[in-house]
N, CA, C and O atoms as a MOPAC input file, in Angstrom:
PM7 MOZYME 1SCF
protein

 N     67.76600 1    59.20200 1    97.14400 1
 C     69.30200 1    59.83300 1    97.50200 1
 C     68.87700 1    59.61200 1    99.07300 1
 O     67.86500 1    59.45500 1    99.75600 1
 N     69.60800 1    59.65800 1    99.14100 1
 C     69.91400 1    59.99100 1   100.93800 1
 C     69.79700 1    61.26000 1   101.62300 1
 O     70.60200 1    62.13100 1   101.29400 1
 N     68.81300 1    61.56300 1   102.64900 1
 C     68.95700 1    63.29800 1   103.05700 1
 C     69.72000 1    63.17100 1   104.50500 1
 O     69.72800 1    62.41800 1   105.47900 1
 N     70.62100 1    64.86900 1   103.85500 1
 C     71.20300 1    65.39200 1   104.80700 1
 C     72.46300 1    64.78500 1   106.08200 1
 O     73.63800 1    65.14700 1   106.01300 1
 N     71.94900 1    63.83500 1   107.18600 1
 C     72.94900 1    63.65500 1   108.04200 1
 C     72.93800 1    62.22200 1   107.83300 1
 O     73.79900 1    61.53200 1   108.37800 1
 N     71.99700 1    61.68000 1   107.05600 1
 C     72.56800 1    60.12700 1   106.86600 1
 C     73.13200 1    60.14200 1   105.69700 1
 O     73.82500 1    59.12500 1   105.71200 1
 N     73.28200 1    60.68500 1   104.62700 1
 C     74.40200 1    60.78800 1   103.67900 1
 C     76.08400 1    60.78000 1   104.06600 1
 O     76.89800 1    60.06400 1   103.48200 1
 N     76.39100 1    61.65000 1   105.07900 1
 C     77.20800 1    61.90900 1   105.51800 1
 C     77.87800 1    60.97900 1   106.54000 1
 O     79.05600 1    60.79100 1   106.84500 1
 N     76.71600 1    60.46500 1   106.95900 1
 C     77.19400 1    59.66000 1   108.36900 1
 C     77.74200 1    58.14000 1   108.15200 1
 O     78.76800 1    57.59300 1   108.55700 1
 N     76.66500 1    57.67500 1   107.35800 1
 C     76.77600 1    55.75600 1   106.89400 1
 C     78.41300 1    55.65500 1   106.94600 1
 O     78.84500 1    54.65300 1   107.51700 1
 N     79.26200 1    56.47200 1   106.47600 1
 C     81.11600 1    55.53900 1   106.34100 1
 C     81.55200 1    56.21700 1   107.50100 1
 O     82.76700 1    56.05500 1   107.61600 1
 N     81.04100 1    56.96400 1   108.48500 1
 C     82.19800 1    57.18100 1   109.43500 1
 C     82.28300 1    56.67600 1   110.45700 1
 O     81.20100 1    56.60200 1   111.04000 1
 N     83.30300 1    56.18200 1   111.09100 1
 C     83.36500 1    55.53100 1   112.16700 1
 C     82.51400 1    55.93900 1   113.75800 1
 O     82.02300 1    57.06500 1   113.82700 1
 N     82.40400 1    55.18100 1   114.73800 1
 C     81.16400 1    55.69700 1   115.77500 1
 C     81.79900 1    56.89700 1   116.50900 1
 O     81.00600 1    57.76500 1   116.87400 1
 N     83.51900 1    57.13700 1   116.86800 1
 C     84.20900 1    57.91500 1   117.49000 1
 C     84.76900 1    58.56300 1   116.41300 1
 O     85.70200 1    57.81000 1   116.13300 1
 N     84.81300 1    59.74100 1   115.40000 1
 C     85.49100 1    60.10600 1   114.43500 1
 C     86.52800 1    61.26100 1   114.69400 1
 O     87.00900 1    61.95300 1   113.79700 1
 N     86.81300 1    61.38200 1   116.04700 1
 C     87.68900 1    62.32100 1   116.54700 1
 C     88.74800 1    61.75800 1   116.53000 1
 O     88.77800 1    61.31600 1   117.67800 1
 N     89.89900 1    61.35800 1   115.93700 1
 C     91.71900 1    61.40300 1   115.70000 1
 C     92.27400 1    62.00600 1   116.84300 1
 O     92.07400 1    63.16000 1   117.22300 1
 N     93.14900 1    60.95400 1   117.48600 1
 C     94.42500 1    61.79200 1   118.43700 1
 C     95.23600 1    62.72800 1   117.63600 1
 O     95.53900 1    62.57300 1   116.45300 1
 N     95.54000 1    63.66200 1   118.36000 1
 C     96.32000 1    64.87800 1   117.81400 1
 C     97.59900 1    64.00700 1   117.73600 1
 O     98.21000 1    63.64900 1   118.74300 1
 N     98.04900 1    63.61300 1   116.16400 1
 C     99.13600 1    63.14100 1   116.08600 1
 C    100.49800 1    64.40700 1   116.37000 1
 O    101.61700 1    63.91800 1   116.52200 1
 N    100.39400 1    65.83200 1   116.42900 1
 C    101.50400 1    66.74200 1   116.45100 1
 C    101.07500 1    67.65300 1   117.22100 1
 O    100.63900 1    68.72400 1   116.79800 1
 N    101.18200 1    67.18500 1   119.05200 1
 C    100.70500 1    68.18300 1   119.43100 1
 C    101.29600 1    70.27600 1   119.38200 1
 O    102.33900 1    70.93000 1   119.38100 1
 N    100.42800 1    70.40900 1   119.36400 1
 C    100.13500 1    72.07900 1   119.49600 1
 C    100.94300 1    72.75800 1   120.71800 1
 O    101.30100 1    71.96800 1   121.59100 1
 N    101.21000 1    73.84100 1   120.86000 1
 C    102.20300 1    74.11600 1   121.84500 1
 C    103.84800 1    74.23200 1   121.81200 1
 O    104.67100 1    73.85800 1   120.97600 1
 N    103.92500 1    74.63700 1   122.56900 1
 C    105.80300 1    74.31500 1   122.59000 1
 C    105.98400 1    73.53300 1   124.00500 1
 O    105.97600 1    72.30700 1   123.89500 1
 N    106.11600 1    73.95700 1   125.06900 1
 C    106.46900 1    72.88500 1   125.97800 1
 C    108.11300 1    73.02000 1   126.03800 1
 O    108.57700 1    73.70400 1   125.12700 1
 N    108.90900 1    72.55800 1   126.82400 1
 C    110.13400 1    72.62700 1   126.82500 1
 C    110.94500 1    72.43300 1   125.75500 1
 O    111.94300 1    73.14700 1   125.65800 1
 N    110.65500 1    71.38500 1   124.70700 1
 C    111.16700 1    70.84800 1   123.47600 1
 C    110.95400 1    71.63900 1   122.07600 1
 O    111.28800 1    71.31700 1   120.93500 1
 N    110.25700 1    72.82700 1   122.58300 1
 C    109.70800 1    73.92500 1   121.42300 1
 C    110.89000 1    74.94100 1   120.81400 1
 O    111.24900 1    75.29100 1   119.69000 1
 N    111.26900 1    75.20200 1   122.11600 1
 C    112.37300 1    76.24000 1   121.28200 1
 C    114.06300 1    75.55900 1   121.77500 1
 O    114.47700 1    75.19800 1   122.87700 1
 N    114.64700 1    75.59400 1   120.58200 1
 C    115.94900 1    75.27800 1   120.97500 1
 C    116.86800 1    75.89400 1   122.00700 1
 O    117.08800 1    77.06800 1   121.70800 1
 N    117.47400 1    75.52300 1   123.10000 1
 C    118.27400 1    76.36800 1   124.15800 1
 C    119.29500 1    76.69500 1   123.86400 1
 O    120.02900 1    75.90500 1   123.27000 1
 N    119.69900 1    77.94300 1   124.16600 1
 C    121.23000 1    78.31900 1   124.59300 1
 C    121.59300 1    78.68700 1   123.27000 1
 O    121.15100 1    79.70700 1   122.73900 1
 N    122.36400 1    77.91500 1   122.72600 1
 C    123.58500 1    78.53400 1   122.01100 1
 C    123.02100 1    79.44900 1   120.33400 1
 O    123.56300 1    80.39400 1   119.76000 1
 N    121.96700 1    78.79700 1   120.03100 1
 C    121.72000 1    79.53300 1   118.71800 1
 C    120.70800 1    80.82600 1   119.01800 1
 O    120.68400 1    81.67600 1   118.12800 1
 N    120.04200 1    81.00600 1   119.95100 1
 C    119.84600 1    82.44500 1   119.85400 1
 C    121.06600 1    83.59800 1   120.50500 1
 O    120.87700 1    84.81300 1   120.56200 1
 N    122.52500 1    82.77800 1   121.03400 1
 C    123.54700 1    83.61800 1   121.77400 1
 C    124.50700 1    83.84500 1   120.32000 1
 O    125.25500 1    84.81800 1   120.41800 1
 N    124.60200 1    83.04300 1   118.90500 1
 C    124.98600 1    83.38500 1   118.17100 1
 C    124.49500 1    84.29000 1   117.01500 1
 O    125.02800 1    84.70100 1   115.98400 1
 N    123.38300 1    84.43000 1   117.53200 1
 C    122.46100 1    85.65600 1   116.45200 1
 C    122.87300 1    86.83900 1   116.86500 1
 O    123.25600 1    87.70300 1   116.07700 1
 N    122.82800 1    87.02700 1   118.38200 1
 C    122.96700 1    87.93700 1   119.18200 1
 C    124.57100 1    88.98400 1   118.99200 1
 O    124.67100 1    90.20900 1   118.91500 1
 N    125.63800 1    87.93100 1   118.96200 1
 C    126.52900 1    87.96400 1   118.58200 1
 C    127.09400 1    88.63800 1   117.27400 1
 O    127.94600 1    89.52100 1   117.16800 1
 N    126.38800 1    87.97800 1   116.32300 1
 C    126.24500 1    88.14200 1   114.82300 1
 C    125.69200 1    89.62500 1   114.67100 1
 O    126.08000 1    90.18500 1   113.64600 1
 N    124.95800 1    90.27600 1   115.40100 1
 C    124.27700 1    91.38300 1   115.43600 1
 C    125.05500 1    92.51200 1   116.07000 1
 O    125.26700 1    93.58100 1   115.49800 1
 N    125.39400 1    92.26100 1   117.07100 1
 C    126.67700 1    92.64400 1   117.69000 1
 C    127.87000 1    93.38400 1   116.72000 1
 O    128.15500 1    94.54500 1   116.42600 1
 N    128.24400 1    92.42700 1   116.49100 1
 C    129.56800 1    92.40700 1   114.99700 1
 C    129.10300 1    93.49200 1   113.87300 1
 O    129.91200 1    94.25100 1   113.33900 1
 N    127.68600 1    93.48300 1   113.56600 1
 C    127.44300 1    94.00900 1   112.38500 1
 C    127.14200 1    95.59500 1   112.66500 1
 O    127.15800 1    96.39700 1   111.73200 1
 N    126.88400 1    95.97000 1   113.93700 1
 C    126.43300 1    97.08100 1   114.17600 1
 C    127.96700 1    97.88200 1   114.39700 1
 O    128.09900 1    99.05400 1   114.04500 1
 N    129.02300 1    97.15100 1   114.98100 1
 C    130.03300 1    97.23100 1   115.17100 1
 C    131.15600 1    97.73000 1   114.00100 1
 O    132.01800 1    98.60500 1   114.08300 1
 N    130.79500 1    96.79700 1   112.84300 1
 C    131.18000 1    97.16400 1   111.72700 1
 C    130.90800 1    98.90700 1   110.97700 1
 O    131.60200 1    99.88100 1   110.68600 1
 N    129.57200 1    98.53300 1   110.92800 1
 C    128.38200 1    99.81100 1   110.59500 1
 C    129.25200 1   101.15100 1   111.10000 1
 O    129.77000 1   102.04700 1   110.43400 1
 N    129.21200 1   100.97400 1   112.24100 1
 C    129.74900 1   102.38800 1   113.24600 1
 C    131.14200 1   102.74100 1   113.12200 1
 O    131.56500 1   103.85400 1   113.43400 1
 N    132.12600 1   101.46100 1   112.50300 1
 C    133.02300 1   101.69200 1   112.61300 1
 C    133.27200 1   102.45300 1   111.43000 1
 O    133.77400 1   103.57200 1   111.52600 1
 N    132.86100 1   101.78000 1   109.91900 1
 C    133.10300 1   102.51700 1   108.65400 1
 C    131.99000 1   103.89400 1   108.85200 1
 O    131.77900 1   104.35600 1   107.73000 1
 N    131.39700 1   104.50300 1   109.69000 1
 C    130.54200 1   105.48100 1   109.59400 1
 C    131.59300 1   106.36100 1   110.08000 1
 O    132.07000 1   106.96300 1   109.11800 1
 N    132.22300 1   106.72500 1   111.31500 1
 C    133.19200 1   107.22100 1   112.04500 1
 C    134.51800 1   107.01200 1   111.37500 1
 O    135.28600 1   107.33200 1   112.28200 1
 N    135.24900 1   106.68100 1   110.37100 1
 C    136.66900 1   106.76500 1   110.42700 1
 C    136.45700 1   107.27700 1   109.02700 1
 O    137.42200 1   107.60800 1   108.33800 1

């Protein structure tokens, strides 16, 4: 039976590190720009207005 390092290193390439195919981090393309967040805030504002409208009627 092979001992320790020899057992695992037999089938490994010389440089076992692979390039990352899906880089981490954000960058300029990480988050959607503009409209998506604006619609969320409009929806929150409309919900708050409706809740306050029905509370104070």
